[in-house]
Structures are given as C-alpha cells and as structure tokens.
VMD Tcl script that draws the C-alpha trace (Angstrom):
set ca {
  {-60.09 27.30 0.13}
  {-58.20 28.95 2.97}
  {-56.92 25.54 4.04}
  {-55.59 24.91 0.55}
  {-53.82 28.29 0.50}
  {-52.24 27.61 3.88}
  {-50.95 24.22 2.71}
  {-49.63 25.77 -0.51}
  {-47.85 28.57 1.35}
  {-46.39 26.11 3.86}
  {-45.02 23.89 1.09}
  {-43.74 26.89 -0.86}
  {-42.04 28.31 2.19}
  {-40.42 24.97 3.00}
  {-39.10 24.70 -0.56}
  {-37.67 28.24 -0.42}
  {-35.95 27.51 2.88}
  {-34.54 24.25 1.50}
  {-33.14 25.96 -1.59}
  {-31.61 28.77 0.46}
  {-30.19 26.32 2.98}
  {-28.56 24.16 0.32}
  {-27.45 26.68 -2.32}
  {-28.19 30.17 -1.06}
  {-24.95 30.70 0.88}
  {-22.48 29.20 -1.57}
  {-19.39 31.40 -1.78}
  {-19.87 32.97 1.65}
  {-17.06 32.73 4.21}
  {-17.56 31.14 7.57}
  {-15.43 29.69 10.36}
  {-17.85 26.85 10.89}
  {-17.32 23.40 9.38}
  {-19.42 23.23 6.22}
  {-22.15 20.67 5.77}
  {-21.32 18.58 2.71}
  {-23.90 16.24 1.27}
  {-21.54 14.94 -1.44}
  {-17.94 15.63 -0.36}
  {-16.57 13.70 -3.38}
  {-13.47 12.73 -1.40}
  {-12.26 16.35 -1.25}
  {-10.86 15.55 2.17}
  {-9.79 12.03 3.02}
  {-7.55 10.38 5.59}
  {-4.24 9.65 3.86}
  {-0.50 9.92 4.19}
  {1.64 12.00 1.85}
  {5.13 10.96 0.79}
  {8.09 12.22 2.85}
  {5.95 13.28 5.81}
  {6.24 12.14 9.44}
  {3.92 9.54 10.88}
  {3.40 8.24 14.39}
  {1.79 5.07 13.03}
  {5.08 3.46 11.98}
  {7.95 2.82 14.37}
  {10.44 4.68 12.13}
  {8.29 7.80 12.43}
  {7.97 8.29 8.67}
  {5.40 7.53 5.99}
  {7.70 6.12 3.29}
  {8.29 2.38 3.54}
  {11.56 0.66 2.78}
  {11.07 -1.39 -0.46}
  {11.13 -5.18 0.00}
  {14.38 -6.93 -0.78}
  {14.79 -7.61 -4.49}
  {12.38 -4.90 -5.63}
  {13.06 -3.76 -9.21}
  {12.41 -0.06 -9.91}
  {9.72 0.70 -12.46}
  {11.99 3.13 -14.34}
  {14.96 0.92 -15.08}
  {18.21 2.66 -15.95}
  {19.59 2.13 -19.47}
  {22.73 0.46 -18.12}
  {20.72 -2.42 -16.70}
  {21.13 -5.83 -18.38}
  {19.07 -7.03 -21.32}
  {16.95 -9.26 -19.08}
  {15.48 -6.19 -17.30}
  {15.15 -3.78 -20.22}
  {14.83 -5.75 -23.45}
  {17.65 -3.61 -24.87}
  {21.19 -4.33 -25.92}
  {22.94 -0.95 -25.86}
  {20.48 1.30 -27.72}
  {18.86 -1.46 -29.77}
  {16.07 -3.90 -29.03}
  {17.63 -7.26 -28.31}
  {16.64 -10.64 -29.69}
  {16.62 -13.85 -27.70}
  {15.02 -15.11 -24.50}
  {17.48 -14.49 -21.62}
  {16.06 -17.33 -19.51}
  {16.07 -21.06 -20.16}
  {13.27 -21.94 -22.56}
  {11.86 -25.38 -21.79}
  {8.47 -27.00 -21.31}
  {8.21 -25.63 -17.78}
  {8.81 -22.05 -18.95}
  {6.33 -22.39 -21.83}
  {3.72 -23.79 -19.45}
  {4.30 -20.84 -17.14}
  {4.09 -18.45 -20.09}
  {0.80 -20.01 -21.19}
  {-0.63 -19.64 -17.70}
  {0.45 -15.99 -17.40}
  {-0.75 -15.27 -20.94}
  {-4.19 -16.71 -20.21}
  {-4.47 -14.58 -17.07}
  {-3.13 -11.27 -18.40}
  {-3.26 -11.27 -22.21}
  {-5.86 -13.66 -23.57}
  {-8.80 -11.41 -22.67}
  {-7.71 -8.96 -25.40}
  {-5.38 -10.89 -27.71}
  {-7.36 -14.13 -27.85}
  {-6.50 -17.77 -27.29}
  {-4.31 -18.04 -30.38}
  {-3.00 -14.47 -30.30}
  {-5.15 -13.34 -33.22}
  {-6.38 -10.19 -31.42}
  {-9.92 -11.51 -31.03}
  {-10.25 -11.78 -27.25}
  {-13.51 -11.48 -25.35}
  {-13.07 -7.71 -25.00}
  {-13.61 -7.32 -28.76}
  {-17.24 -8.32 -28.16}
  {-17.69 -5.36 -25.82}
  {-16.39 -2.56 -28.01}
  {-12.64 -2.74 -27.30}
  {-11.14 -3.05 -30.75}
  {-7.60 -2.78 -32.05}
  {-5.88 -5.49 -29.98}
  {-2.82 -6.64 -31.88}
  {-2.78 -9.93 -33.76}
  {0.61 -11.53 -33.19}
  {0.36 -13.21 -36.59}
  {0.89 -10.01 -38.54}
  {4.32 -9.73 -40.13}
  {5.34 -6.73 -38.05}
  {4.82 -8.67 -34.83}
  {6.45 -11.85 -36.11}
  {9.48 -9.75 -37.05}
  {9.45 -7.65 -33.87}
  {12.45 -8.17 -31.59}
  {11.90 -10.17 -28.42}
  {13.16 -7.24 -26.37}
  {10.56 -4.90 -27.85}
  {7.75 -7.32 -27.00}
  {9.12 -7.53 -23.46}
  {9.22 -3.71 -23.27}
  {5.62 -3.50 -24.52}
  {4.48 -5.87 -21.78}
  {6.40 -3.82 -19.22}
  {5.35 -0.31 -20.24}
  {2.27 -0.85 -22.38}
  {1.50 0.72 -25.75}
  {-1.53 2.52 -27.17}
  {-4.67 1.27 -25.40}
  {-2.67 -1.42 -23.61}
  {-1.62 -0.44 -20.10}
  {1.65 -1.44 -18.43}
  {2.04 -4.90 -16.91}
  {5.18 -4.19 -14.90}
  {3.56 -5.93 -11.92}
  {4.26 -9.25 -13.68}
  {7.60 -10.65 -12.54}
  {10.49 -10.26 -14.98}
  {10.92 -13.98 -15.67}
  {7.18 -14.32 -16.21}
  {7.26 -11.52 -18.79}
  {9.93 -13.43 -20.68}
  {7.85 -16.59 -20.31}
  {4.96 -14.75 -21.98}
  {7.27 -13.62 -24.79}
  {8.36 -17.25 -25.30}
  {4.74 -18.40 -25.37}
  {3.83 -15.68 -27.90}
  {6.62 -16.98 -30.12}
  {5.18 -20.49 -29.72}
  {1.75 -19.20 -30.80}
  {3.31 -17.52 -33.83}
  {5.20 -20.67 -34.73}
  {2.04 -22.77 -34.38}
  {0.24 -20.57 -36.93}
  {3.14 -19.89 -39.29}
  {5.54 -22.82 -39.00}
  {7.75 -23.27 -42.10}
  {7.43 -26.57 -43.94}
  {10.98 -27.50 -42.95}
  {9.87 -27.80 -39.30}
  {6.79 -29.95 -40.01}
  {6.82 -33.74 -39.84}
  {7.15 -35.39 -43.27}
  {3.70 -37.01 -43.02}
  {2.07 -33.62 -42.37}
  {3.79 -32.05 -45.38}
  {2.82 -35.03 -47.53}
  {-0.81 -34.84 -46.39}
  {-0.99 -31.16 -47.23}
  {0.04 -31.64 -50.83}
}
mol new
graphics top color blue
foreach p $ca { graphics top sphere $p radius 0.5 }
foreach p [lrange $ca 0 end-1] q [lrange $ca 1 end] { graphics top cylinder $p $q radius 0.2 }
display resetview
C-alpha cells in the first residue's frame, strides 16, 4: 500500500511540476530567452522593405525590378492592352493578332489556369465543383457573352468574387485566354449564318 502511495505521489508531483513549468509563469517578466514549444513563426529570419542588408552588394534589401516588369497597379493612362480600358470605358477587341497560334496559346493557358474551375467548355463545371467550390461562371450566359473583352481581361488580371487575381500571367497570354474564351462561346452559340450550309440543312 505504501509503495502505491509513493508512486501516486511521485506521479502527482511530476504532473504538478510539469503544469507549473509550462503554464505557471505565463505573464511574468524575465530577461532570459523564453522556451517556446510552438513558436508559431512569431520570430523568423526575414528582411523588411527599405532596410539595409549586408547580403547584397548594394547594401539594401529592395531589389531592382527586372527589365520590362509591369507594375501590378497600372495607371489609368496606360494603353488598352495593359488595362482593358479605353478612357473610362471597358474596351472591345483583342489588341494582339488573333490567329491559330494565339488561340492555341490561349487554349494551353486556359487549361492550366482556368479549366479547373470553369470547365473544358467554359460552362462553369470544372473539377473544383465536385469538391464544394460552386459559383464558377459559365461563359455561355448572356451577360458573359455580352461582356466587353477589356472587362474579361481585367477580371483575369485582378480577379472577382471567389476568383483570385492572375496578374502573374503575361499580358499577351491574358489576351490569348480572352480570345480562346470567345472561341468557346462561339462554339456553343454560333449563329446559323456562320455555319456551313450542310450543317444548317442537317439541323432542319
């Protein structure tokens, strides 16, 4: 019996010491470095903007942007190709040459960046819809068929709603995606005047 009591008291004492060691001195001030079991990245090695650094030869943290870098926040006086706007209005038209090469590039970029949500045909039924992400736009709704090319470009650049920004995609590639979206819309909603005569005849 005494042995059992001794074991119980030893375990109890160890537990008390552990609790006091871990939580008993929270809020107290000390000059010693605290012991952190889960620091949660409260302190991490990093550089802050506009501070000196001995790591780089210029002695500063901020790097010079690569040649040709386009700022994320583009000024309103920039051309239509960079903003999607003509004056204060969304512009219409693809400001790069639209040919088979551009459409192929747009298809490739679309499949990489857009298809997962908007689906193969642009109907808003991508693979993410099977995992609870709903509400992806279907490009075949009237409001998207009638939307200006510049507004679609701006949506790709800055995002909208649940869709995040894709400004990391190069400018010409964004326009290639816009052109491919228009091709998808045309494939699903082509007017009879653009269809071959044998197709129109077969559909009657």
